[in-house]
N, C-alpha and C positions, 0 to 999 in steps of 0.2 A: 576587654572593652577599650576602645579608643575614644578619648575624651577631648573636648574643646574647652578652652578656658578664657574667661574674661574677668580680670580683677584689677582695680585701680591700685597702683603702687604710688610711691611718693611723687614720682614724676612720670609714671607710665602704668597703664593697666594692660592686661593681656586679654585679648579676645581671639578665639580660635574656632575653626570649623573642622569637623572630622567626618570621615565616612561612616555610615551607619554600620553597626555590628549586629551579629545575630543575637537574638534574645537568649538569656541565660536563666537557668532554673534557680540560680542564687537569688535573683530578685525579679519578680514578674512586674517590672516597672520600666517605662521609658522616660528619660529625663532630657530636657533641652532648655536652651535659653537661660542658663544659669549665670547670674550676674550678681556682683557685690559692689556696692557703691558707698562711699563715705557720705554721711549726712552732716550738714553744718547749719547752724542758726544764723540769722541775718546779723547778729551782733558780732560774729566772728570776723577777724581782720582778714584781708585778702593780700597775701604777701607775694606779689609778683616780683620775680627776680630772674637771674640767669637760669635758675632751676625752676621750671614752671610748677606751680602748685596746682595739682589737678582738681582741687576743690574750689578754686577761685574762678569766678566768671569775669575775667579781666584779660587784657592783652596789652603788654608793654613792648611788643615787638620781639618777644623771645622766639628763638628758633629751637626746635627740638634737637636732641642729640643725634649725631649721625646714625642713620639706620632706624630711627624711630619715626613711624608714620603718625602724624598728629591728626586726630579727628576729634570732633566735639559731640558729646552726647549729653543732653540736658535732662535732668530728673528734677521735677518740680514738686515741692510740697508747699504748705502754707508759709514756710519760713526758709526754704532751702533751694539753692541752685547749685548744680554739680556739673563740672566739666571733666571729662575723662580722656586721658591720652591712651590710645590703644595700639597694640602691636601684635602681629600674628606670628606664633611660633609653633603651630601644630605640625608634628611630623606625620607624613603620609606614606612613608616607605622605609625599607631597610637601609641602613647606612651603606654608602658607597664612597670610593676614594677617587680624588682627582690628583694627578701628579703634574708638577711643574718643575722643570730642571733644564740644565744646560743653557743653550743659547737661542731663545728658550724653546723648549718642546713641552707639549701638554698631552696628557691623556685625560679626556673629560670624564665626568661622572658616568656618562653613557658610553664610555670606552671608545671615543673617537680620537685619533691622533691628529694634533695640530702643531704648526710651527708659526712663530712670529718673530721677525728680526728687526723691527723698528725700535725706537727708544721712547721713553716717557713712563707715565704711571697709568696702569690699566686695571680694570676690575677682573680679578680671578673669579670672585663670587660676589654678586650684587643681589642682596635680598634683605628683607626686614630683620630676620633673626641674626644674620651675620653678614658683614661686609669684609672681604679680603681684597686689598689692592696690592699689586706687584709693581716693582720698579725695574725697568730694563734700560741698560746703559751700554754704550760702546766703550771698550777698554783698549788702551794702547797695545796690550799684549795680543788682542784678537780684534783687529780693526774692521773686519769684514761683516761681522754680525754682532748683535747685542747679546748680553747675558743678563739673567735675573740677579740683581744685587741685593734685593731686600723685599720686604713685604710689610704691610700694616693691616691691623684688624680692628674693627669696630662693630657696632650693631647691638641689638637688644639683648642677645645672649650674653654679651660682655657687660651688660648693665650700664651702657653709655660710656664705659672706659675705653681707652685707646692703647693698643699694643703695637709697637714698631720694632721691627728687626732690621738692623742696618749691617752691612758687611763692608768693612774698609780694609781692602787688601788682605783678606783672610782673617781679620780681627773682627769678630762679631760683637755687636752691642745691642742689647735689648732695653727698650725704654717702655715704661708703663705709666701713662699719664704724664709723660715728660721726664720721669725720674728713672735713671738707669737701675736695672735689677740684674741679679745673677752675673755679676762681673767676675766672680771667682769660679774656679773649677775645682771640684764639682760644687754645685749650689742648687737651691730650690727657692721657690716663691709660691706663697699661697694667700689668697684672700677669698672673699665670698664668691667671686665669679671666675677666678683663674687659679689653676694649679699648674705650676711650671717646674721643669727640671732640666738642668744642664749637667750631663753626665755621660759616661760611656754607655753604649747601647748594650742590652742583654738579649738581643734578638736570638731566635733559634736558628737563624740563617748564618752559616759560617762566614760568608763574605761580607755580611753587614755587622759582624760582631766587634765590640770594643772600639768603635769609632765615636769620637766626641759628637754629641748631638743634643738637640733641644726637643723637648716634649711640652706641648701646651694643651691642657685639658680644659674645655669650657663646658658650661651646663648644656643640657639638651642634646648630649651625645656628640658633641663637636670636638674633633681632635686635629691638631696641627703638629707636624713633626718636621724637623730640619736635621738631615743626616750629614750633609756635607756643606761646608762653607769655606773651602779653600780657594785661593787665587781669586777671591772676590765674588765668584758666582755662588749662588745659593740654590740648594735643592729642597723642595717643599712638597709635602703631601697634606691634603685636606680631606678628612674623613667626616661625614655627617649624614644624617637622614635627610630625606626629601621633605622640605617644609611646604606647607600650603602657601599659596600666593606666588608671586613672580620670583624666579631664580634665574640668573643669567651671568654671563661673563666668559672669560677664556676657559673656564671649567665647564662651559656648556649650560644648557637650560634644564638639565636633570629631569627630563620627562620620559626617560626610558627609550628614547629613539636617538641613536647617534647620528642618523642621517641629517638632522637639522643642526648639527654642531660644526658644520663646515665653515671655512673662512667666509664664503659668500653669505651664508646665513647669519653669521655673527656681524658682518658688515651691514646687512639689512636691518638687524636689530640694534645697530649702533654700538656694539660691544667692541669694535676695533678702533673706536675713537678714544684718544687719551683722556684721562681724568683731568679736568681743569683745576686750577689752584684752589678755587673756592671749595671744591668737594674733596680735596686731597686729605688723606689721613696722615701723610708723612710729616716729619718735622720741618723738612725743607722740600720745595717742589722743583721738579725738572720738567721742561716742556717736552712735547711729543714730536716724533717724526714718523713718516710713513715707512712701513716695512719694505725693504728691498726684496726682490724675487730671487731667491737663491736655492740651488739644489746641488747634487753631487756632480752635475755636468759642469759646474764652475770650477771643479778640481782638475788638475792635470792627471794624466793616466797613471804615472808612478805614485803620486800621492794617494790616489783612490785605491790602488792595489795595496799599498802599505796600510791604509786605514782598514781595509777588509781583513787583512792579516791580524792587525792589532785587536780588532773587535771580535774575532772568531771565538766562539765558545759561549756567547750570550744566547740564552734560550728564547727570550721574548723578542719577536720580530720588530716590535716598535722600538725597543731599546737597541737592538742590533742596527737598525737603520739610522737611529739618532746618533749612535756611536760613530758609524761610518761618516756621517755628515760632519759631526763635531771635529773629529780627528783630521778629516780631509781638508775642511775649510780653514782650520786654525793651524794645522801642522803640529798640534800638541798631543802627544800620545798619552799624556797623563789623564786626559779627558775620558779615556776608556775606563779608567777606574771608577769614574763617576757613574758611567752607565752600569757597570757591574753592581755597584751599591744600589742604584735606583731600581734595578730589576728586582731586588729583594726587598725594597723598602715599602712596597704597597701594603704589606701586611701590618706595618707599623711596629716601631721598636718601643720598648718598655711595655708593650702589650705582649706578654710572654705566652706563646702558644704551646701548650703542653700536649694536646691531642688534636689532630686535624679533623677534617670533615668526615673521613671514613670512620665508621663505628668500630670501637675497640672493646673486646671483652675484658671485663674486670677480672683480674686474677690475683691470688694472694702473693704479696711481696713484689709486685710489679713496680720497679723503680723507674720513674719517668725522667728524673734528672733533678737539678737544683736550680732555684730561681732567686732573683733578688727580692727580698721580702719588704713589705710596707706595713707601717703601723695602721694606716687606713687603706683598705684594699677592697677590691671586688674580685670574686671568682665566679666564672660562669661556665656552664657546660650543659649539654643535652644528655639525657639518660633515658634508656628504654629498659625497664625491668622485665625479665623473662619468666621468673618464678620466685616463690617465697621459700626461704630456708629457715631452719631453726638456729637460734643464737644470733648475736650481733653480726651484721653483715656489712663489711667494710666496702665503701665506695671509693673515697679518696681521702688521703691523709697528708697534710703539710706539717712538718715538724722541724724545729730549729736545732742547730748545733750548740755546743759540741757533742751532746749526748745522743740526739735524735731518738728520743724515747716515745713511748705510747702515751703515758699519762703519769702524773697529773700536775706536773710543775708548769709554771709559766713557760710558754713556748713549745710545749709538747703537742698542742693541737692548734694550728693557726692557718686555716681551720681544718676540721676533720668531719666527715659525714658517714653515717651508717644507715642501714635499715634496722628498725626494731625486729626482734625475733619473730619469725613467722608472719611478717607483714612487709609492706613497702612504705611504711611511715618513716619519714626522715628523722634522724637524730643528728643535730647540728651543734658542734662545739667549736669555740674559738677563745683562746686565752685572752685575758685582760689583766691589768695590774691588780694583783692580790687574789686572782682566781684563775687557775690554769685550765678549768674545765667548765666554764660558763657557756651559755648559748641559749637557743630557743628552738622548740620543736613544734611543727605544725600538727594540727589534729587529724587532717585527712591523709589517706594513703595515696601514692601515685598509682595510676592505672597500669595494669599488666599489658604488655604488648604494645603500648603506645609511648611515644616520645614526649617527655616533659622537659621544659627549659628551666634550669635551676640557676639562681644567682644569689650568692652570699655577699653582703656588703657590710663592712665595718667602717663607720664614719662617726666620730665622737658626737654625742654620747650614745650612739645606737649601733646595734647589730640587727640587720634585717635579712630575712629569707624571702626571696621572690620565687614563686612557682608560676611559670608561664606569664611572667611580667606582672603578677599580682602579689601583694604583700601577704604572705602566708603566716608569718609570725615576726614579732619585733621585740627586742629587749632594749631597755633604757639604761643598762648597767655599764655602758662602755664610755663613761666620762674619762677614765684613765685607761688608755690602750696598752697593748704590748708592742714594744719596739724590738724587732728582730735583731739578734746578735750576729747572725751569720747568714749565709745563703740557706734557704729553706730546702730540705729534701722533700720530694713529692712522690707518693706511692699511690697506685690505683689497682687493687686495694693494698691495704697495709699488711705488715708481716705478723700481726698479733691476733687477727680475727679471721673468720671465714670470709671469703670474698663474696660479695653480692653477685647473684646471677643476673647480670645486667650488662648492657653495652653503653659506652659513653663516647661522645664526640664533641668537637668544637670547644675544647677546654681552653679558656683564657684566664690569665691572672694579671692584674694591673692595679695601678694606684687608683684609689677611689675618686670618682668625680663628685663635684658638688651636687646636692640635690637640685633637680631641675627647677627652673623658674615656673611657677604654677600656671596652669591653664584650666579655665572653667569649661563650660559646655555651651556650644553655639546652637544655631537654629536646627541642625540636623539631629534628630532624636538618637540617643544611645541607650542600649539596654544595660542596666546596672549589673556589675559583677563584684563580688566580695573582694576587698583588699585593693581596689584601684586607687593608688596614690597619685594625685595630680601634681604635687610639687609644693613649693613654698609660696606664701602670700603675705602681703601686708594687710592688716585689718585696721578698723577704725572704731573709736569709742562710740560714735553714733553712725549707723549704717542702714542700708536697705539691701536685703538679699532677695533676689527674684528668680523664679524658675517655673518652667512648665513641666507637669508630671502627668503621665498616663499609666495608671495601674491596670494590669491585666489579670491580676490574681492576688491572693493573700498568702502569707507565710505563717506557720504555727507559732513562731517566736517573733521577738522584736526584729524588724527588718530595716536596715539602714538605707537612707537616701544620700545624705550629705553630712559630712563631719569635718569641722575645722577644729584643730587642737594645737595648743602650744607645745605639748609633749607628744612626739610621734608615737611613743609606746603606751600612752595613757588614754583609756576610754573615759574614765570618770574617777572622782575621788578628791579632786582639788580644783581650785579656781584656775581657769584657763584650759581645762580639758574639753570644754564644749563652747565654741566661740563663733557661731552657734553650731548646733547639730540637730538633724531632723530625722525621725524614724516614722514608720507605721507601727501602730499597736499590734500586738500578736493577734493573728486571725482576723485582722480588720484593715481598713484603709483610712482610719482616723490618724491624723498627724500628731506626733509627739515632738514638740519643739522646745529645746533647752538652750539657755544662754547664761553663762556664768556671770555672776556679779559679786562684789565684795560681800562676804558674809554668807553667801549661798552659791556654791559651785554648780548646783543643778536646778536652778530656778528656770521658769519658762512659762509657756502658755500653750494649752492643748485645745484646739477647736472641737466643739461637740459634734460637728457634722463630718460624716465620712465622705471621702471622695468617690465619685462614681467610677465604676469599673469601665475600662475601655473608652474613657473620655478624657480629653486633655483639660486640666485645670491649671490656671495661672496662679501661682502662689507668691505672696510677698511676706517676708519677715522683716520688720522694721523696728529699729530702736532709735527714738528721738526723744530727748528730754528724759522724763522718768518713765515713759511708757514703751513697753515691748508689745507690738501688735502683730497679728497675723491676718492676712486678707486673702480671700479667694476672688480673683478679679478685682472689682471695685468694692466688694462687700467685706467689711471688717467682721471677722468671725471670732476673734479672741483678743483680749487685752489684759496686760499685767502692768500695774503702775507702781511697782516696788523698786524701780531702777533709778532712785534718786542718786545712788552711787553706782557708777558703771565701771566695768573692766576697761582699763586703758587700752589705747591703740597699741598694736604689736607690730614690730618690724618683720617678724618671721614666725608664721604659724604654718602648719601642714594641713593640706586639704585632701579629703578622701571622697570618692563616690563609688561604691559604698565602703564603709570602714571594714577592717578585718575582724571586728569583734562580734 
């Protein structure tokens, strides 16, 4: 299921639109227009400041953070006025990569080659979720064309924070909200929105191996990498999914058509105009100049021949042509090394590719190599089971040195996956502090003869297994993780068990990203699917949750619609597990609405009326004062007045439609 999200946060809510997906047997229900808004009484103070309070109906001239689109949505009750800042971050396509390098060259998201030789600050990516600006300057060493010397990042995915990468004569400096980070080599930086690393690469490409580089992981599947920053120029890749709404810049408009990423098209859309000082994300601003018209005809014959000789051996024609231009125009043969590295950089370093796109048969003792391990990691791969075998059937096994054993000390399985005997049900283990063989196992088997997408994620305090992008199981035992001692050995399958009769492909191992900023559901209906994790949200002590629902059938057991929980791994049992959560009763379309409160983790309100099949009903769940109410349209159908004490607002809860339980 692809879902749309709208939820007010402290200074921003998320609203998103998604394409409809096919209906799924997991839940015969379509959901749309899911919104959650904080509720506030008239006696509450309105604290307008540089950080806009989304619950205040006031305006002191505040401006939203860069990249945040500010709109006003009023929700009125007898005592409440709400204004919500919204931003759109729905992804609508597979991740693609834009390359920016040299003086400067670009390969857009839609695979169009561009050059620009003027100076100033320009948008590489201009969108609501992420803004990337690049700085192009003329250097004394290369006076004929500009080079990219740095970049700056902002936008909703970065939570209103600002990241600036400056390159001063080959000395890189990274500033985050004005403070320098990662000044030592190697070093890392992590907060809620950014996970960054400055280290040698561990790419599987020999020509890109062991170069000092930077990796920046942002929520919502956004990755920026810097592989080379010598002699002041900077090489950058930006990998991200296509988000709904406008996307443009020197990386193109990401619409699947490279024909409209030409220089003329960018000029028409205003993307070749420099960024003015008011909108600059950099710490200092430089003015812009127009790009000169340069090509290899500006080189003399001998210089051109020498450049072709120097660049011989590059496989990618874009990089070969860029290499010839750079070496010819500047006379600097060292720039050829830049092209060699950039040719291999598009796959991304620190994302360690273990199996490529071609399907590989799992065999016993098949050693894939060693990788740099992470305490918090993600492992993803595609698998196609071909038959079922007796006994444990090994698929993939990561094990730490120096012993590189099967089981069951810490580090022996980080992670390891099998099929249960005679089935295609996954058995997933990953070491943690104090337990070498913990994990979680889904209930369902994988289909024979069909490819399933698997992802294992360890991010404190959770371990999650995703099957086809849905949460299949989750463990909350990983408050203390396992820190790898050595490079991890990877086998597919391992040496100790029968190999699964399956093929695998697209296997990647990388440092875990932050959980995505949550997205609710917009006006386009979506069919519910079990285990659809939307992301993280801020909740309110007093709130209103609204959604449209169209049931087209019933299920024999409890069937989940919406579930907000403080503990990603917890369905019920303690306060905070349901904030709120909504189901249909077994075999019916009567709503079961639960909302935790102090002293009763599973209180709520159930309307006696069933929802009509194949009709859309607008549902409101509201908590104001001591009353939790449920309404269908304008008709109140249920009320619980036991909420004199309410669960407090939470900065981070997890939202499902529908939950995995």
